[in-house]
C-alpha positions as CSV (number, residue, x, y, z in Angstrom):
1,M,-16.6,1.0,22.8
2,S,-16.4,4.7,23.3
3,S,-17.1,4.3,27.1
4,R,-14.3,1.8,27.3
5,F,-11.7,4.1,25.9
6,A,-13.1,7.0,27.9
7,D,-12.4,4.8,30.9
8,L,-8.8,4.2,29.7
9,G,-8.4,7.9,29.3
10,S,-9.4,8.5,32.9
11,R,-7.0,5.8,34.0
12,A,-4.1,7.6,32.2
13,R,-4.2,10.2,34.9
14,G,-1.8,9.0,37.6
15,A,-0.9,6.0,35.5
16,A,2.9,6.5,36.0
17,E,2.5,5.5,39.7
18,S,0.0,2.7,39.1
19,P,1.0,-1.0,39.6
20,D,1.9,-2.9,36.4
21,F,-1.3,-5.0,36.3
22,A,-3.4,-1.8,36.3
23,L,-1.7,-0.7,33.1
24,V,-2.9,-3.6,30.9
25,G,-4.9,-2.1,28.1
26,L,-3.4,1.3,28.7
27,L,0.2,0.4,27.9
28,R,0.5,-2.3,25.2
29,I,3.6,-4.3,24.5
30,P,3.5,-6.0,21.1
31,E,4.0,-9.8,20.8
32,A,4.1,-12.4,18.1
33,Q,0.8,-13.8,17.2
34,N,0.4,-17.6,17.0
35,S,-2.2,-19.6,15.2
36,P,-5.2,-20.6,17.5
37,W,-4.6,-24.3,16.4
38,I,-1.0,-24.0,17.7
39,S,-2.1,-22.6,21.0
40,L,-4.8,-25.3,21.3
41,T,-2.3,-28.1,20.5
42,R,0.1,-26.8,23.2
43,R,-2.7,-26.8,25.8
44,V,-3.7,-30.4,24.8
45,L,-0.1,-31.6,25.0
46,F,0.4,-29.9,28.3
47,A,-2.7,-31.7,29.7
48,V,-1.5,-35.0,28.3
49,G,1.9,-34.4,30.0
50,L,0.2,-33.8,33.4
51,L,-1.9,-36.9,32.9
52,C,1.2,-39.0,32.3
53,A,3.1,-37.5,35.2
54,A,0.1,-38.2,37.6
55,A,-0.2,-41.8,36.3
56,F,3.6,-42.3,36.8
57,V,3.4,-41.1,40.4
58,V,0.4,-43.4,41.0
59,Y,2.1,-46.4,39.5
60,L,5.3,-45.9,41.5
61,G,3.2,-45.9,44.7
62,R,0.8,-48.6,43.5
63,E,1.2,-50.6,46.7
64,G,-0.8,-47.9,48.5
65,Y,-3.7,-48.2,46.2
66,R,-6.6,-50.8,46.1
67,D,-8.9,-51.6,43.3
68,S,-12.4,-52.7,44.1
69,A,-12.3,-55.2,41.2
70,D,-9.1,-56.9,42.3
71,D,-6.1,-56.2,44.6
72,S,-3.5,-55.4,42.0
73,V,-3.0,-52.0,40.4
74,T,-1.6,-52.2,36.8
75,L,-0.2,-49.4,34.7
76,L,-3.6,-49.2,33.0
77,D,-5.3,-48.8,36.4
78,A,-2.9,-46.0,37.3
79,F,-3.8,-44.1,34.1
80,Y,-7.4,-44.7,34.8
81,Y,-7.1,-43.4,38.3
82,A,-5.1,-40.3,37.1
83,T,-7.8,-39.7,34.4
84,V,-10.8,-39.6,36.7
85,S,-8.8,-37.7,39.3
86,L,-7.5,-34.9,37.1
87,S,-10.9,-34.5,35.4
88,T,-12.6,-34.3,38.8
89,T,-15.1,-37.0,37.7
90,G,-15.0,-39.3,40.8
91,Y,-17.1,-42.3,39.9
92,G,-19.4,-43.5,42.7
93,D,-22.2,-45.9,42.1
94,I,-21.1,-46.9,38.6
95,A,-17.4,-47.6,37.9
96,P,-15.8,-49.4,35.0
97,V,-14.1,-52.6,36.1
98,T,-13.0,-54.3,32.9
99,P,-9.9,-53.2,30.9
100,S,-11.9,-52.4,27.8
101,A,-14.3,-50.2,29.7
102,R,-11.4,-48.3,31.3
103,L,-9.7,-47.9,27.9
104,V,-12.9,-46.4,26.6
105,N,-12.9,-44.0,29.5
106,I,-9.3,-43.0,28.9
107,F,-9.4,-42.6,25.1
108,V,-13.0,-41.5,24.5
109,I,-14.8,-40.1,27.5
110,T,-11.9,-38.1,28.9
111,P,-11.0,-36.3,25.6
112,L,-14.6,-35.3,25.2
113,R,-14.7,-34.0,28.8
114,V,-11.4,-32.0,28.1
115,L,-12.9,-30.5,25.0
116,F,-16.0,-29.5,27.0
117,L,-13.8,-27.9,29.7
118,I,-11.9,-26.0,27.0
119,V,-15.1,-24.7,25.4
120,L,-16.6,-23.8,28.8
121,V,-13.7,-22.1,30.6
122,G,-11.1,-21.7,27.9
123,T,-12.0,-18.1,27.0
124,T,-11.8,-17.0,30.7
125,L,-8.5,-18.7,31.2
126,A,-7.1,-17.2,28.0
127,V,-8.1,-13.7,29.2
128,L,-6.6,-14.2,32.6
129,T,-3.4,-15.6,31.1
130,E,-3.1,-12.8,28.6
131,R,-3.5,-10.1,31.3
132,S,-0.9,-11.8,33.5
133,R,1.5,-12.0,30.6
134,Q,1.0,-8.4,29.6
135,A,1.5,-7.3,33.2
136,L,4.8,-9.1,33.3
137,K,5.9,-7.7,30.0
138,I,4.9,-4.2,31.1
139,Q,6.9,-4.6,34.3
140,R,10.0,-5.8,32.4
141,W,9.6,-3.1,29.8
142,R,9.3,-0.2,32.3
143,R,12.4,-1.5,34.1
144,T,14.6,-1.7,31.0
145,V,13.4,0.9,28.5
146,R,16.1,3.5,27.8
147,N,17.2,5.7,24.9
148,H,14.0,5.1,22.9
149,T,12.0,7.4,20.7
150,V,8.5,8.6,21.8
151,V,6.2,9.5,18.9
152,V,3.2,11.6,19.8
153,G,0.5,11.1,17.2
154,Y,0.1,8.2,14.8
155,G,-1.5,10.1,12.0
156,T,0.0,10.6,8.5
157,K,3.0,12.6,9.9
158,G,3.7,10.2,12.8
159,R,3.5,7.1,10.6
160,T,5.8,8.6,8.0
161,A,8.3,9.6,10.6
162,I,8.3,6.1,12.0
163,D,8.7,4.6,8.5
164,A,11.7,6.8,8.0
165,M,13.3,5.7,11.3
166,L,12.6,2.0,10.6
167,G,14.1,2.4,7.1
168,D,17.2,4.0,8.7
169,G,17.7,0.9,10.8
170,M,15.9,1.6,14.1
171,Q,14.1,-1.3,15.7
172,P,10.3,-1.2,16.3
173,A,10.9,-2.1,20.0
174,D,12.7,1.3,20.4
175,I,9.7,3.3,19.4
176,V,6.7,4.2,21.6
177,V,3.5,5.7,20.2
178,V,1.3,7.9,22.2
179,D,-2.2,8.6,20.8
180,M,-5.9,8.9,21.9
181,D,-7.3,7.1,18.8
182,A,-7.9,3.4,19.4
183,V,-7.8,2.5,15.7
184,S,-4.4,4.2,15.3
185,L,-3.0,2.5,18.3
186,E,-4.2,-0.9,17.0
187,A,-2.4,-0.3,13.7
188,A,0.8,0.8,15.6
189,S,0.6,-2.3,17.8
190,T,0.2,-4.5,14.7
191,A,3.4,-2.9,13.3
192,G,5.2,-4.1,16.4
193,L,5.4,-0.8,18.2
194,V,4.8,-0.2,21.9
195,T,1.7,1.9,22.4
196,V,0.3,4.1,25.2
197,H,-3.4,5.2,25.2
198,G,-3.8,8.7,26.5
199,S,-3.3,12.4,25.9
200,A,0.4,13.4,25.6
201,T,-0.5,16.8,27.2
202,Q,-0.7,15.0,30.5
203,S,2.7,14.4,32.2
204,D,1.6,11.1,33.6
205,V,1.0,9.7,30.1
206,L,4.4,10.8,29.0
207,R,6.0,9.3,32.0
208,L,4.2,6.1,31.2
209,A,5.8,6.3,27.8
210,G,9.2,6.6,29.4
211,V,9.9,10.1,28.1
212,Q,12.2,10.8,31.0
213,N,14.5,8.1,29.7
214,A,14.0,8.8,26.0
215,S,16.7,10.0,23.6
216,S,14.2,11.8,21.3
217,V,10.6,12.9,21.2
218,I,8.6,13.5,17.9
219,V,5.6,15.7,18.2
220,A,3.3,14.9,15.3
221,T,-0.1,16.2,16.4
222,N,-2.7,17.7,14.1
223,R,-3.0,21.0,16.0
224,D,-0.3,23.6,16.6
225,D,-1.6,24.5,20.1
226,T,-1.6,20.8,21.1
227,A,2.0,20.6,19.7
228,V,3.1,23.5,21.9
229,L,1.5,22.0,25.0
230,V,3.0,18.6,24.4
231,T,6.4,20.0,23.8
232,L,6.2,22.1,27.0
233,T,5.2,19.0,29.0
234,A,7.9,16.8,27.5
235,R,10.6,19.4,28.1
236,E,9.6,19.7,31.7
237,L,10.1,15.9,32.1
238,T,13.4,15.6,30.3
239,K,16.3,17.9,29.7
240,K,18.4,15.6,27.5
241,A,16.0,14.3,24.9
242,K,15.9,15.9,21.5
243,I,12.4,17.2,20.8
244,V,11.3,17.5,17.1
245,A,7.9,19.1,16.5
246,S,5.7,19.6,13.5
247,I,3.4,22.5,13.0
248,R,1.2,23.8,10.3
249,E,1.8,27.6,10.6
250,S,5.3,29.2,10.6
251,E,4.1,32.0,12.9
252,N,4.0,29.4,15.7
253,T,7.6,28.4,15.3
254,H,8.9,30.7,18.1
255,L,6.3,29.2,20.5
256,L,7.7,25.7,19.9
257,R,11.2,27.0,20.3
258,Q,10.3,28.7,23.6
259,S,8.6,25.6,24.8
260,G,11.8,23.6,24.4
261,A,11.7,22.1,20.8
262,D,15.2,21.5,19.3
263,S,13.8,21.4,15.7
264,V,10.6,22.6,14.2
265,V,9.2,21.4,10.9
266,V,6.5,23.6,9.2
267,S,4.6,21.0,7.3
268,S,2.2,23.2,5.3
269,E,4.8,25.6,4.1
270,T,7.3,22.8,3.2
271,T,4.6,21.1,1.2
272,G,3.6,24.4,-0.4
273,R,7.2,25.0,-1.5
274,L,7.5,21.6,-3.0
275,L,4.2,22.1,-4.9
276,G,5.5,25.4,-6.3
277,I,8.8,23.9,-7.4
278,A,7.0,20.9,-9.0
279,T,5.2,23.2,-11.4
280,T,8.5,24.3,-13.1
281,T,11.1,21.7,-12.1
282,P,9.4,18.4,-11.0
283,S,12.7,16.5,-11.2
284,V,13.9,18.6,-8.2
285,V,10.9,17.4,-6.2
286,E,11.7,13.8,-7.2
287,M,15.2,14.2,-6.0
288,M,14.0,15.6,-2.7
289,E,11.7,12.7,-2.2
290,D,14.6,10.3,-3.0
291,L,16.8,12.0,-0.4
292,L,14.1,11.8,2.2
293,T,13.3,8.1,1.5
294,P,16.0,6.0,3.2
295,E,14.8,2.7,1.7
296,H,16.1,3.2,-1.8
297,G,18.1,5.6,-4.0
298,F,20.0,8.3,-2.1
299,A,19.6,9.5,1.4
300,V,21.0,12.2,3.7
301,A,23.0,10.7,6.5
302,E,25.3,11.9,9.3
303,R,28.7,10.4,10.4
304,E,31.7,11.3,12.5
305,V,34.8,12.8,11.0
306,E,37.4,10.1,10.6
307,P,40.9,10.8,12.1
308,G,42.5,10.9,8.6
309,E,40.0,13.6,7.5
310,V,40.9,16.0,10.3
311,G,42.5,19.2,8.9
312,G,41.2,18.6,5.4
313,S,38.3,20.4,3.6
314,P,34.9,18.7,3.4
315,R,34.8,19.6,-0.3
316,H,37.7,17.3,-1.0
317,L,36.2,14.2,0.4
318,S,34.9,11.3,-1.7
319,D,31.5,11.8,-0.1
320,I,29.2,14.6,-1.2
321,V,29.1,16.7,2.0
322,L,26.3,19.1,2.5
323,G,27.2,20.5,5.9
324,V,29.2,20.2,9.1
325,V,27.8,20.0,12.6
326,R,30.3,21.6,15.0
327,A,29.4,22.1,18.7
328,G,25.8,21.3,17.9
329,E,25.6,24.0,15.2
330,L,25.1,23.3,11.5
331,V,27.5,25.1,9.2
332,R,27.0,24.7,5.4
333,V,29.9,23.6,3.2
334,G,31.6,26.7,1.7
335,E,31.6,28.7,4.9
336,P,35.2,29.6,6.0
337,A,34.6,28.2,9.5
338,V,34.6,24.6,8.1
339,D,37.3,24.8,5.5
340,A,39.4,22.7,7.9
341,L,37.6,19.8,9.7
342,E,38.2,19.3,13.4
343,T,38.0,16.3,15.7
344,G,34.4,15.9,16.9
345,D,32.8,17.3,13.8
346,K,29.9,15.5,12.2
347,L,29.4,15.4,8.4
348,L,26.0,15.6,6.7
349,Y,26.5,13.8,3.5
350,I,24.6,12.0,0.7
351,R,24.9,8.2,0.8
352,R,23.4,5.5,-1.3
353,A,20.6,3.8,0.6
354,R,21.1,0.1,1.5
């Protein structure tokens, strides 16, 4: 198992220029899972359809066929001929000549033969079909993916970030997970997310994830030095995407900023502050958790200033406004600069979750 994923890791280098069929296993597009019985039923029905079509063609051209038992070719004879032809049986020295024997061949012998073929080669055909389908899906995805979010790392931070985005209305198809851990990628794929196996410190892996066309990148690695390198690599590939990175130590914040991160979250210090607050005012921590959980209760959201609100004060609105984003800069409510709202401003406010 380890050698298999080591091989996938080596394939990641130069993967952005590889043909689509070579990316199967490296880039994984999720798809709906069907019951094995449904898949088997579809195959059997398809085989029966082919048999009926072949028998119909033979019956239409029955004047060109001869039966060793008699000169006429009935509809039953046509089905018999189609059966032995499609199953590649080809009777030679022994051939059924009575209707009852041919009925037995059609309804008993041939189904058993089909079941044998399914058991014998079904697995190989399924693998080849799956690889072809994945290659086509990869080709279509790489051609159309735009304005998605790339999440580097599917650990606790990465999963929580994705849960927050999904809770805020983002579709799973708009999220791409990049990770080196096979178990994490399997869990992400099960959740309906597109996954890329490889190290996000390599530009080819990020290109494969479509970072050059992404609207945002979330760096949720376990090490600060890895986060810096991933951020630097991502910023080199895209100038327009918003990069949000998580680190453990605040002293590395300036490194993330210099590497191109738009926002930096210091996970350990933020957790520490919440732990300290919880010892004296635990209800404050509960409210913070409520605001950060979009699925229920209250949530912090952003919206455009409406035309009727231009010129007014954010403190007089029906919404509880926390801040105003003007020209990309956050200004807190109460500052003189935002006493009068302007066209193009965005409001950070508290809304009730859906």
